[in-house]
Structure formats: structure tokens, C-alpha cells
C-alpha positions in Angstrom: -15.4 13.0 1.4 -12.0 14.2 -0.2 -12.1 15.3 -3.8 -9.2 14.1 -5.6 -9.0 16.7 -8.4 -9.2 19.9 -6.5 -6.3 19.6 -4.4 -3.4 18.2 -6.0 -1.0 18.6 -3.0 -3.2 16.7 -0.6 -3.6 13.8 -3.4 0.2 13.7 -3.6 0.4 13.4 0.1 -2.3 10.5 -0.3 -0.2 8.9 -2.8 2.8 8.9 -0.6 1.0 7.1 2.3 -1.0 4.8 0.0 2.1 3.5 -1.6 4.0 3.3 1.5 1.1 1.2 3.3 -0.3 -1.1 0.4 1.9 -0.8 -2.7 5.5 -1.2 -1.3 4.2 -4.1 1.1 2.6 -5.8 -1.6 5.7 -5.8 -3.8 7.9 -6.9 -0.7 5.9 -10.0 -0.2 7.6 -11.3 -3.3 10.6 -8.8 -4.2 12.4 -7.0 -1.4 12.7 -3.3 -1.7 16.2 -2.3 -1.0 18.2 1.0 -0.7 19.9 1.8 -4.1 17.2 0.1 -6.2 16.3 2.1 -9.3 12.5 2.5 -9.7 10.7 3.8 -12.9 7.2 5.0 -12.8 5.3 5.5 -15.8 2.5 8.0 -15.6 4.0 9.1 -12.4 1.8 12.3 -11.9 3.3 14.8 -9.2 5.6 11.8 -8.0 3.8 10.7 -4.9 4.3 6.9 -5.4 8.0 7.6 -6.3 8.4 9.5 -3.2 7.4 6.4 -1.1 10.2 4.5 -2.7 12.6 7.2 -2.4 12.0 7.4 1.6 13.0 3.7 1.3 16.4 4.8 -0.2 15.5 4.0 -3.8 16.2 6.2 -6.9 13.2 7.2 -8.9 12.6 8.1 -12.3 9.1 9.4 -13.2 7.7 9.6 -16.8 4.6 11.8 -17.1 2.8 13.2 -20.4 0.9 16.1 -18.4 3.6 18.8 -17.9 1.9 20.9 -15.1 2.0 17.8 -12.9 5.6 17.6 -13.3 5.8 21.2 -12.4 4.0 20.5 -9.1 6.0 17.6 -8.5 9.4 19.2 -9.0 8.3 21.8 -6.5 7.3 19.5 -3.8 10.2 17.2 -4.3 12.9 19.9 -4.9 15.1 18.5 -2.3 15.0 14.9 -3.7 15.6 16.3 -7.1 18.6 18.3 -6.1 20.0 15.5 -4.1 19.6 13.4 -7.2 17.3 11.0 -5.6 14.2 11.7 -8.4 14.5 12.7 -12.0 11.3 13.5 -14.1 10.8 13.3 -17.7 7.8 15.0 -19.1 7.0 13.3 -22.4 4.9 10.5 -23.9 6.5 7.1 -22.8 6.3 5.9 -26.3 8.6 8.8 -27.3 11.1 8.4 -24.6 14.4 7.2 -25.7 15.1 4.2 -23.1 18.8 4.3 -23.8 19.6 8.0 -23.4 16.8 9.5 -21.1 16.3 6.6 -18.5 19.8 6.3 -17.2 20.0 2.6 -17.1 17.8 -0.5 -16.2 15.2 -0.7 -13.3 14.8 -3.1 -10.6 11.0 -2.1 -10.3 8.8 -0.4 -12.8 5.3 0.9 -11.6 2.2 1.7 -13.4 -0.2 2.8 -10.8 -3.8 3.7 -12.1 -2.2 4.0 -15.5 -2.5 1.0 -17.6 -6.4 1.7 -18.2 -5.3 5.2 -19.9 -2.4 3.5 -22.3 -3.1 3.0 -25.9 -1.7 -0.4 -27.2 -1.2 -1.8 -23.9 0.3 -5.1 -25.4 3.2 -3.0 -26.9 4.1 -1.3 -23.8 4.0 -4.3 -21.6 6.2 -6.1 -24.2 8.5 -3.2 -24.5 9.2 -2.8 -20.5 11.1 -6.0 -20.5 14.1 -4.0 -22.1 13.9 -1.6 -19.2 14.4 -4.3 -16.4 17.6 -5.7 -14.7 17.5 -9.4 -14.8 15.1 -10.6 -12.1 13.4 -7.2 -12.0 9.6 -6.7 -11.5 6.7 -4.7 -12.8 3.9 -3.6 -10.5 0.4 -2.8 -11.8 -2.5 -1.4 -9.9 -5.7 -0.4 -11.8 -9.5 -0.6 -11.5 -10.7 -3.2 -13.9 -13.0 -1.8 -16.6 -16.4 -3.7 -15.5 -16.1 -2.6 -11.8 -18.8 0.0 -10.8 -16.8 2.9 -11.6 -14.4 1.7 -14.3 -15.4 4.2 -16.7 -13.9 7.0 -14.3 -17.5 8.5 -14.4 -16.5 10.3 -10.9 -15.1 12.8 -13.3 -18.6 14.0 -14.2 -19.8 17.1 -13.2 -23.6 16.1 -12.8 -23.9 14.6 -9.0 -26.1 11.8 -10.5 -23.8 10.7 -13.2 -20.8 11.1 -11.1 -22.0 8.4 -8.7 -24.3 6.0 -10.8 -22.4 2.7 -11.4 -21.9 0.4 -14.2 -23.6 2.8 -16.9 -20.2 3.1 -18.8 -21.1 -0.5 -19.6 -23.7 0.8 -22.0 -23.6 0.2 -25.8 -21.0 3.0 -27.0 -23.4 5.3 -28.8 -25.8 5.2 -25.8 -23.0 5.9 -23.5 -21.7 9.0 -25.6 -24.9 10.2 -26.2 -25.8 10.4 -22.3 -22.4 12.2 -21.8 -23.1 14.7 -24.6 -26.7 15.2 -23.1 -25.4 16.3 -19.7 -22.3 18.2 -21.1 -19.7 15.9 -19.6 -16.1 15.7 -20.7 -17.0 13.2 -23.6 -13.6 13.0 -25.1 -11.8 12.2 -21.8 -14.5 9.6 -21.0 -14.6 8.0 -24.5 -10.7 7.4 -24.5 -10.9 5.7 -21.2 -13.6 3.4 -22.7 -11.4 2.8 -25.6 -8.3 2.0 -23.6 -10.4 -0.1 -21.0 -8.7 -3.2 -19.4 -10.0 -6.0 -17.6 -8.8 -8.6 -15.3 -8.7 -11.5 -17.6 -7.5 -9.1 -20.5 -4.5 -8.1 -18.4 -3.7 -11.5 -17.6 -3.7 -12.8 -21.0 -1.7 -9.9 -22.3 1.0 -10.6 -19.7 1.2 -14.3 -20.6 1.2 -13.5 -24.3 4.0 -11.0 -23.8 6.4 -13.4 -22.1 5.8 -12.8 -18.3 4.6 -14.8 -15.5 2.4 -13.3 -12.6 4.4 -13.8 -9.5 1.7 -12.0 -7.1 -1.8 -10.7 -7.4 -4.2 -9.3 -4.9 -7.8 -8.2 -5.8 -9.9 -5.7 -3.4 -13.3 -5.4 -2.8 -12.8 -2.0 -1.7 -9.9 -0.2 -3.0 -7.4 1.0 -0.5 -7.5 4.7 -2.1 -11.2 4.8 -1.1 -10.4 5.4 2.5 -9.4 8.8 1.6 -12.2 9.4 -1.1 -15.2 8.0 0.9 -13.9 7.0 4.3 -14.4 3.2 3.6 -11.9 0.6 5.1 -10.0 -1.4 2.5 -11.3 -4.9 1.9 -9.6 -7.7 0.0 -11.7 -9.6 -2.3 -13.3 -12.7 -1.2 -11.0 -15.4 -2.5 -13.7 -17.7 -3.9 -15.0 -14.7 -5.8 -11.5 -14.0 -7.5 -12.0 -17.7 -8.9 -15.2 -16.7 -10.7 -14.3 -14.5 -13.8 -17.7 -13.1 -14.6 -18.7 -12.1 -11.0 -15.2 -10.9 -10.0 -15.1 -8.5 -12.9 -18.0 -6.5 -11.8 -17.4 -6.3 -7.9 -13.6 -5.9 -7.7 -12.8 -2.3 -7.5 -8.9 -2.4 -7.7 -6.4 -5.2 -8.6 -2.5 -5.3 -8.0 -0.3 -7.5 -9.9 3.5 -8.0 -9.9 5.0 -9.7 -13.1 8.4 -10.4 -14.0 9.8 -11.9 -17.4 9.9 -15.6 -17.8 13.2 -15.4 -19.6 14.9 -13.2 -17.1 14.5 -15.4 -14.1 
């Protein structure tokens, strides 16, 4: 099993491969990815997902709050940065001046494993319309909150807590007390609990903020698990995707593509 958090360069390489094999084909089933398109990734980490788009001839802009990740990405993508193919901004997305720092509007905006960490998700999703060219799309990939490891408990140091499913759904005080008892990263894990997002919640926000969902794909086994656990990716059984209560607990990853209703 590969440990994501201990080898950032290997994780970067995995992100490039995963985006090329799963994210871009998902987008292209609705929206062709063409050379020269501008791609914005919010919460880009080291830029692995952006690199997959750049390899397709796109121009990438990445916004990331965690500056050490930008430093790594700047090292690993030095040639692309020098060639003007990728540009990084190390800042909270809510503090970015879209007019002066982003360099224009985008064909594609990407949030991969990020929306579940964002405070005030409706605000961000609504605001992103202003970053898009007419007909542009926004990709979201995230683990739904109620899935077995939706609390990101794999971050825990205790080997049992890191592998125990669904306990993040305990009442808040019980969950926090358990994390404190075993000296786990309480602040980080409770923040994830506070910014949780479910399948139904995401779909409601998208609709309420003036978008239509043009493509969706639910996974029983997240594609990224092939690197972490050696498990083959598996799409969710279609009848299960129609049963909200059931799908929420056994869908480990969802992909969505949305576009503003008033720009198409």
C-alpha cells in the first residue's frame, strides 16, 4: 500500500496519471479538452492534475493555500513554468483578485478532492461563474461525507482509527472526544467535519446557484484507491445511484461536471 502523505513526489506523479486516465476522459465525454484552453485548479496542491492538462496543450493556473506544496510544484514543473504553461498563486481562493491575478477567464475549472475542505461552499460555487468563458465547465471530484472514510480518518496515527469506517458520523462530541483520547489531529479532522458535503447537498447547491449538472459519475471504488490499496476502480451500480440514503454510505467518490445555465 502506498502512503500518500509521506512521498509527495510520488503523489504528484499519481495525480498526473489519475487525471489523465480518469478526470480528463470524464470531462471530454461532454466537453472537448483542446490545446490552448485555460484551466484553473482551486486547491491545486503540487499541480499534478494541472500537469495532465498541460500535457494536452492547455494553459494552467493553480491556486493553493499551502505554500510548501507550491514550492514543490514549482520545482517539479520548472520547465512548464518557464515556458508560461503553468502559473501558481499561493493564496486563499477567497482573497484572490480574479481580475488582476487570474489573467482572464477559463474554459475549465477543476476542484479535485477540495470542495469538502472549503468553507461556505455555496459562496465559492456561485462566485466561480464569473471566472468562466461562455459555455465553460467546472469539474468536481470528491469523497461524499457519509462514505466509509469521508472524515479523512486515514490521517490518524492510530492504526485502528485510520482503518475504522464510518465513525466520523458519530455525534460531534463523541467523535471529538475519541480523537482527543488517541491524540489525533483534532483540529484538522474537526474542520473536515465542519465543511462536510454530501451528494445531495452538492447537487442542491449547484442547482440553487444557477448551474445545471451536465455529467455525473459515482464510484463504488475510487480510482485513486488503485494506488493506495491496489484496488481496481469500480463504478457504482446504477440502481444504487438512484437510492439517496444507500448511495451516500457506499459511494467512495463522485465526479460532477456543471455549467452555468445562463451561459449556454
